[in-house]
Every structure is written in C-alpha cells, then in structure tokens.
C-alpha positions, 0 to 999 in steps of 0.5 A: 499500499502507498501512503495516503496523500491529499491532492487539492483539485480546486472548487472545494474539491479534494482528491485522495491518492492511495497508490497509483490510482485516485480512488475518491474525490471529496467534495468540501461543503465547508469551502463551498459554503465559505465561497457562497457566504462571501458572494452573499456578503457582497450582495447584501452590501449592494442592497444596502448601498441601493437603499441606505438603512436597509438590512435583510432580515431572518426570523427563526421560530423555536418551540421548546429548548432541545439541545440539538435545535439550539446548536443548529440555530446558533449556527444559523445566527452566526452565518447570518451575522457574517453576511450582514443579515439581521437575524432574530430568534424567537423561542416559545415555551414547551407549553405553546399550542398549535394556535399559539404558534401559528398566530405568531406567524399570521400576526405580526411576523408575516407582515413584517417588512423587515423580515424577509426570511421566516423559518421554523426550527423542526422538531417542534418540542411541545408538550401539546400535539402540533401539526408540523405541516400546519405551522410550516404552511402558516409561513407566507410562501413569499418568505418561506426560505426553508421551502417547506410550505405546500405552496413552495413544494407544489411549485417545485414539483411542477418545475417552477424552479424560478418561482419558488424557494427550493428547500435548503438541503436538496439545494446544497446538494445540487450546488455540490454536484455542479462543483464536481462538473458532472452533468446531471442531464441524462444521468441515472440518479437514485435518491434514498429517502422520501422526507419532505425536507430531503428526499421528495424535494431532491427527486423533483429538483434532480428530475427538473434538472433532466436526470432519470430519477428513482426514489427509493425508501424503506419498502423498496426491494433489492436496494443495493440493485438500485444503488448499483445503477446510480450515476448520482446517488443522494442518501437521506435515509437517517440510518447510520452507514446503511449504504455499503461501498460494494453497492456503489457504482464505479465512478459514481457521485455520492452526496451523503445527507445523513447525520448519525451518532455511533458509539466510539470509545476513543472519542471524548464523548464516547460517540462520533458522527457518521453519515448514511454511507459507509464512508471508508468503503464507499470512497474506494469506488466513488468518483466524488463523495461528500464527507460527514461532517463537513459536506452537505451540513455547511451547505444547508445553512449557506442555502438558507442564507441564500434564500434569505438574500434572494427573498430580500432582493425580491422585496426590494425589487417589488418595493423599489420606488417607481418599480411598480407591478400594477394591474390597470383596467382598460374601459370601453366607452359607451354611446350615449355615455352613461352617468358618472354614477353608472360608470363608477358602478359598472367598474369596480376597483381592485381591493385597496390593499392590492393597490397599496402593495402595487405602489410599494407601500408596506402593509404597516404603512396602510390603514384601510377604511373599508375595501376601497380607500385607506390612509397612508401613514406618514412613516413612509416618508422616513423610509423613503427620504433618501429616494429621489422625487419623481416629475411634478406636474401642476394642473391649473386652468383659466377662470371657469364658467359656473358649470366648471371646465373639467379641471379635475377630469383632466388631472385624473385623465392625464394620470390614467394616460401616463400609467395605464397607456404609457406604462409610467408610474403615475400618481394623481393628487386631488383635494377632497371635495367640499359639499357645494362642489360634490352636489352642485351643478359643477360635478363632483370635483373628483373627475367625471365620465371615464376619468373619475375616482371610484367609488364615486359615492365614497369620495363625494362626501358631504361635510354637514351630513358627516359623510367624510371619506375617512372622518377628516371633517369630524376632526375639523368640526371637533377642532373648530368647536374647541377653539370657537369659545375661548372662554371654555379654556380660561386658566384659573388659579384654582385648577391650573398645573404648570407644565414645562413644555415649548408652549410654557416657555414661549407664553412666558416670552411673550410676557417678557418673563425670562424664566424656564422653571415654574417653581421661580415664578412670583404670584404676580407672574403666575397671575399674568400667565394664567389669566389671559384677560380674553375679550369675550366680544372678540368672537364677533369680529369674525362676523364683520365680513359675514363669516361664521365663527366655525366656517372661518376656523375650518378654512384656516384649519384646512389650510394648515393641514394643506401646508403642514410637512409633518406632525410637528410642523402641524402643531407649530402652525396650530400654535400660531393661530389667533382665536381671540384678543385680549382686553388690551387688544393683543392677539390670543393664540391656541398656544396661549390657550394651552391647547395647541398640543391637544389640537395637533393630536386631534388633527394628526389622523387628518394629516394622512392622505387618503389612498383611492384609485381612478376608473382605470386603476391608477393610484390617487390621493384624495386629501382635505386641502385648501386650493390644492392637495396637501403637501404631505400627499404630494411629497409621499406620491413623489417618493412612491413613483420613483425618479422617472414617475410622474405626480399630477397635482390639482390646483383649485381656481385659475392660473391667477389665483390658485396657481399663484398661491400654490407656487409662492405659498405652498411650494415655498413651504414644502420646498417642492419644485414643479417641472411642468404646468398643465393649463386647462381651457375650454371653448365655452369658457373663452367664449364667456371671456369673449363677452358671451353669456355665462353659459353659452353652448352654440358656435361663435368664432368671433366670441372665441377669438376675443376670449383668447385674450384671456387665454393669453394672459393666463398663459402669461401668469402660468409662465411667470415662474419659469416653467414650461406650459402645456395647454390641454383643451378639454373637448365638450360634445358641443365643441366644433373642430373649427373652434378646437383648432382655433384655440390650439393655434392661439395658445401655440402663438403665445409660446407654450410648449404645446397645446392639445386636445383632451377627450378623456371624459368620454375616452379615459386615459386614451383621451389624454394620451396626446397630453400625456406625451406632451407632458413627458417631453416637457419635463425633460427641459428642466427649466429653473423654477423661481418665485415671483417674490421673496419674503423680505419686505412682505407685509406682516399679513403674508408672513402670517399666512406662510406661518399658519396657512391662513387663507389669502382671501381672509384678512388676518385676525389683527386686521379685523380686530383693529377695524372692529 
C-alpha cells in the first residue's frame, strides 16, 4: 500500500491518492459554503448601498429548548451575522399550543417588512400535539426560505424553479454536484429517502434538471441493485452507514445527507458522527463523495442564507420606488355615455390593499377604511427620504364658467394616460371635495365620465351630513368647536398645574418673563401667565365680513393641514393660530390657551392622505386641502413614483389665483419644485370671457377669438415662474373642430410648449394620451423654477399666512380686530 496523500483539485474538491490510482474525490461543503457566504456578503452590501438603512432580515421560530435545535440555530445566527443579515430568534415555551405557534406567523411576523426570511426550527418540542405541516404552511410562501410550505413544494413539483424557494438541503446538494463538473442531464439518479425536507424535493430537483430519477425508501426491494445503477446517489435515509461501498457504481457521485451518532470509545464523548453511507468503503468506488461532517451540513446553512438574500432582493425589487407591478383596467366607452354614477358602479376597483402593495407601500404603512380607501401613514417618508422625487406636474386652468371646465377630470385623465397607456408610474393628487362642489352643478370635483375616482359615492362626501371619506371633517368640526369658545379654556389659579413644554416657555417670553422653571415664578407672574384677559366680544369680529365662527376656523384649519409637512410642523402652525384678542388688543393664540398640543393630536389622523384609485386603476391621493392637495400627499406620491414617475397635482381656481398661491406659498413651504404646468381651457369658457353669456354652447368664432385674450393672459401667469406650459383643451360634445383648432393655434402663438385636445371624459386615459406625451417631453426640459417675490419686505399679513396657512382671501385677525 502507498501512503495516503491529499491532492487539492480546486472549487472545494479534494482528491485522495492511495497509490497509482485516484480512488476518491472529496467535495468539501465547508469550502464551498464559505465561497457562497462571501458572495452573499457582497450582495447584501450592494442592497444596502442601493437603499441606505436597508438590511435583510431572518426570523427563526423555535418551540421548546432541545439541545440539538439550539446548536443548529446558533449556527444559523452566526452565519447570518457574517453576511450582514439581521437575524432574530423567537423561542416559545414547551407549553405553546398549535394555535399560539400559528398566530405568531399570521400576526405581525408575516407582514413585517423587515423580515424577509421566516423558518420554523424542527422538530417542535411541545407538550401539546402540533401539526408540523400546519405550522409551516402558516408561513407566507414569499418568505418561506426553508421551502417547506405546500405552496413552495407544489411549485417545485411542477418545475417552477424560478418561482419558489427550494428546500435548503436539496439545494445545497445540487450545488455540490455542480461543483464536480458532472452534468446531471441524462444521468441515472437514485434518491434514498422520501422525507418532505430532503428526499421528495431532491427527487423533484434532479428530475427538473433532466436526470432520470428513482426514489427509494424503506419498502423498496433489492435496494443494493438500485444503488448499483446510479450515476448520482443522494442518501437521506437517517440510518447510520446503511449504504455499503460495494453497492455503489464505480465512478458515481455520492452525496451523503445523513447525520448519525454511533458509539466510539476513542472519542471524548464516547460517540462520533457518521453519515448514511459507509464512508471508508464507498470512497474506494465513488469518483466524488461528500464527507460527514463537513459535507452537506454547511451547505444547508449556506443555502438558507442564500434563500433569505434572494427573498430580500425580491422584496426590494417589488418595493423599489417607481418599479411598480401594477394592474390597470382598460375601459370601453359607451354611446350614449352613461352617468358618472353608472360608470363608477360598472367598473369596480381592485382591493385597496392590493393597490397599496402595487405602489410599494408596506402593510404597516396603510390603514384601511373599508375595501376601497385607506389612510397612508406618514412613516413612509422616513423610509423613502433618501429616494429621489419623481416629476411634478401642476394642473391649473383659466377662470371657469359656473358649470366648471372639467379641471379635475383632466388631472385624472392625464394620470391614467401616463400610467395605464404609457406604462409610467403615475399618481394623481386631488383635494377632497367640499359639499358645494360635490352636489352642485359643476360636478363632483373628483373627475367625471371615464376619468374619475371610484367609488363615486365614497369620495363625494358631504360635510354637514358627516359623510367624510375618512372622518377628516369630523376632526375639523371637533377642532373648531374647541377653539370657537375661548372662554371655556380660561386657565384659573384654582385648577391650573404648570407643565414645562415649548408652549410654556413661549408664553412666558410673550409676557417678557425670562424664566424656564415654574417654581421660580412669583405670584404676580403666575397671575399674568394664567389669566389671559380675553375679551369675550372678540368672537363677534369674525362676523364683520359675514363669516361664521366655525366656517372661518375650519377654512384656516384646512389650510394648515394643506401646508403642514409633519406632525411637528402641524403643531407649530396650529400654535400660531389666532382665536381671540385680550382686553388690551393683544392677539390670543391656541398656544396661549394651552390647547395647541391637544389640537395637533386631534388632527394628526387628518394629516394622513387617503389612498383611492381611478376608474382605470391608477393610484390617487384624495386629501382635505385648501385650493390644492396637501403637501404631505404630494411628497409621499413623489417618493412612491420614483425618479422617472409622474405626480399630477390639482390646484383649484385659475392660474391667476390658485396656481399663484400654490407656487409662491405652498411650494415655498414644502420645498417642492414643479416641472411642468398644464393649463386647462375650454371653448365655452373662452366664449364667456369674449363677452358671451355665462353659459353658452352654440358656435361663435368671433366671441371665441376675443376670449383668447384671456387665455393669453393666463398663459403669461402660468409661465411667470419659469416652467414649461402645456395647454390642455378639454373637449365638450358641443365643440366644433374649427373652434378647437382655433384655440390650439392661439395657444401655440403665446409660446407654450404645446397645446393639445383632450377627450378623457369620454375615452378615459386614451383621450389624454397626446397630453401625456407632451407632458413627458416638457418635463425633460428642466427649466429653473423661481418665486415671483421673496419674503423680505413682505407685509405682516403674508408672513402670517406662511406661518399658519391662513387663506389669502381672509384678512388676518389683527386686521379684523383693528377695524372692529
């Protein structure tokens, strides 16, 4: 006999040399698994660089305290830490029941966006009977990185290898087989064992890699004969050294998955680990063989890490801003066209949870209100704060007729055209309609025809009837009631307890008291602090201009909500709201009353935008606002659509009023800069501005031409901030082709980027396709945006509006008070 020598072949494979003939090549699982871990470490680092703060997560659930399970779990946790995974170990006591274990998954763990891999450590060591299959099936298939759920097993059985998680041990075996360089296709493969963890999935994996597979088990007669015909032998029977060397075909590949303990007095513990194959005799006939230990075991852990990283990559792919996998609905227009309500009812939308997932929102970031609408939590901005914004499109219009010009309809039609027809991530943002617009002659203020938000009855709410889509108006009414009667909130010496907060210090500063410790206040200072000396007649000041107390307050609160950029900013703005005046004429704010924090808490839920959808399935934010959607709605939408997506935001009134306020107040407050302005115009409105009656439908080119002077002025207004302008001519059935061409030609002569006709009311997104294409091109121009004026030298009134969001059409309280 020649002395035994080990020759290194490479790729984790070692060949034993016992003489003039090489008798075995050992496939090292230790070395191969280390290579896998190094590659995974690089992939995790790449994911972290793509999304700062992101870290793939693994959750291991254990029932009981078995010593062997503890050992395996420690190995998994160690491997996870090495490659940069965030691994969490959950241990339930032996007394845990089947329901308690299943609820652990179905509760918070399955929906946790920070957990990308979930595994159940088997066996389950409980004093109660537990159905293992029921527990493994409680894990959502998308996170079942052990590949043991029925869904993943079924996908593997039918050959969907790219759409499932392959169980870790068979997956590791396949990787070791590939390390040998032996082609699996066309080989005779024998798998001994039919367990759901190793044998059955190993059979399927070899089969779909084009091997001819025989699965043997305890009832298989003449097992040695089957083994002797195998080019590839995988053994996972759980019996120590049951496969003898003389059974094995000369030159076969042998993968030993067994881990067994046999007595060995020479070892410190009195036993040693062996596999299911008699290794000393098998290595003399096999060409390649895995050792035990150091073979399949390390690969099982490595494949678990690989599956977890793969799950995290899929998660990032699905939730990457703008990378939406969204289903749109193509609608067929009918003639004669049904009513808005009939159209809405004939096109049911997708479940709101599905829409939220499609646009990249986590389940924990969504608060459903029924099946068709949901509040979106503001936490999403913390997650996406480092992501670039999408393209920001602002839709305004000319001065409308009493019947309205389909302003919101163009907003929704444009969003549908960008999303459903141009396959661009697109979000519509519109203000929640108030009762006059919901039930008046001008339509529902949330689109119409085939460009509307659905379901129509849930978005067209009535404030007096309390039909707010998410209860926002209820919050407003509670707030205004709280502020309406300041006498109810007088601070008295008998019941007042001073607490140190921002309002406390600010209130003292207003009184020229430079102190921060309540215990150092004198009796006179305490009296001055708690007695606001409110003039009860000051609430009558609001009626000087015919405004009711509540209407005034609700209007200002809506403006506050519209401009607030965070809960903290909301409280800061609310604290500056004036609700009364003192006997000496000094203004009294909610902060002086000590209720600003309570009011902010009351309105925090109203700050969250409401997610709904258009008729074609395009996402839309409907949010209570003053003149335009809220800053929070626009900010969240701009993050969700990604850098190449579009957010189409509505502004109320014309370019001379609503758009001007939006640019110089809203954008100044939010820090957002639009990319394109869309100016909505109609033939009938231009005729009115040309001297015609307020409602006119018959053709008259002379009046229309005169009215185009109004269009030119509004174009000048729209272009004054430096942005490209696209004119959208909203087509009505009464318009003639000659009239439409006249308007488009007149608009182009003013220097706009383009002027196009829109038929989205009657054709949905397809009717705004030309507009969407023009907007896309205009957004590429990247013209610098600028304000019309800076705040230096601005009157006190405007600065107050910027601080508190008081509507520009309402004079400040101080002006009221001084006049009164």
